N, C-alpha and C positions, 0 to 999 in steps of 0.2 A: 575823744572817743578812741582814736587809733592808738594813742599813747598808752592808755591803761591796758587795752586788749593786747597790744604788742608786748608789753612787759610781762603780762600773765602768760602769753603764748611762749615767750622766750623761757620763762622759768619752767613751765610745764614741759616743753620739749627738751631743754637742757638737763633738767633733773631726771626726766624719764630716761634719756639716753645714758646718763651717768649710772643710774640704777641698773639698767639693762647690761651695760658694759661691765660693771662691777660683778654682777651675778654670773655673767658668761665667763669672765676671766677667773673668777673664784672657782666655779664648777670645773672648768677644764684645766685650770692651773694646778688644782690639787693633785691630779694624777702626775703631772710633771714634777711637782715638788716632792711627792712621795718617792719618785725615782731618784731625783737629785739628792735627797737626804738619806740614801741608803735604805730605803723602805721603812724608815722610822716615821710611822703615820702620825703619831702625836706631835712630833716636831714639825712635820709638813703641814698639818692642819693648823697648828698654832701660828706658824709663819704665814700661811695663807690668810688667816683672819687678820693678822697685823697688817699685811699688805693691803687688804680690802679697806681697813679703817683708814690707813694713810691715803689711799686712793680717793676715798670719799672726802676726807678733810681737804686735800689739795684742790680737787675738782669743784667741790661745793663752794669753797672759799673763792676760787677763781670766778665761778658763775655769779656769785653774789656781788663780788667787787666790780665786775664788768657792767652791772646794772647802771652805774653812775656815768659811764662813758657813752658818747655819741649823742647826736641830736635826736630828740624824741620825734617820732614820725607824725606827720599831720595829714597824710593821705594814704590811700591803699598802696600805691607803688613804693612810697617811702617806708611803709610798714613792712612790706615784703623785703626790701633792701636791709632794713634794720634787723629783721629776724634772720635773714640768710647770713648777714655779717656776724651777728652775735652767736648764732648756733654754729656756724662754720668755724668760728674761732674756738668755741667750746669743744667741738669735735676734734680739731687739731690738737688741743691740749690733752684730750682723752687719749688720742693716738700717741702723743709724745710720752705721756705717763706710762702707757702700755709698754712702749719700747724701752723706756728707762727701767721699768720693773723687770722686764725680761732679761735685760743685760745684767742687772744686779743679781737676779736669781741665778742666771747661768754661771756667773763668776763665783758667787757664794756657794751655790749648789755643788759645783765641781769640787770646791775645797772640802765642804762638809761630806760629800759623797766619798772623797778620797780618804778622809779620816775614818769613816765607817768601814770602808773596804779594808784599810790597813788593820783596823781593830778585828775584823772578821778573819783576815788572813793570819793574824797573830794568834787568834783563838784556835784556828784550825791547825796551826803549826805546833802549838804547845802539846797536844796529846800525842802527836807523831814523835816528838822528841822524848817524851816521857816513856814511850815503849822502847826506844832505842837504848836507853840507859840501863 
């Protein structure tokens, strides 16, 4: 009885947390990406969507793979330990993925933002030189 209920509870909690975190990061991350990508909204939205897909793939794969590990619980205290261990590990992986993504976005976003700013500066400088000639 405890085994099936624990597995179902683990899946429900872990998948629910994954969806909530992905939606939160997607919604709030889009503003950050738009700024990083020189206000190129189409590029920012596309990148945001790709990051969310990757986030889901890695985390759902991890959650499903960890179903096979650990001793199935046979009592309520074991079920609580089982759930806390598995959900806790899933939360740590979600957090690690978040920091990995933020680091990658910050590095890549600075490069892309610099490219867009250079392009904008060049475009602004061209008309000024045309009037001088």
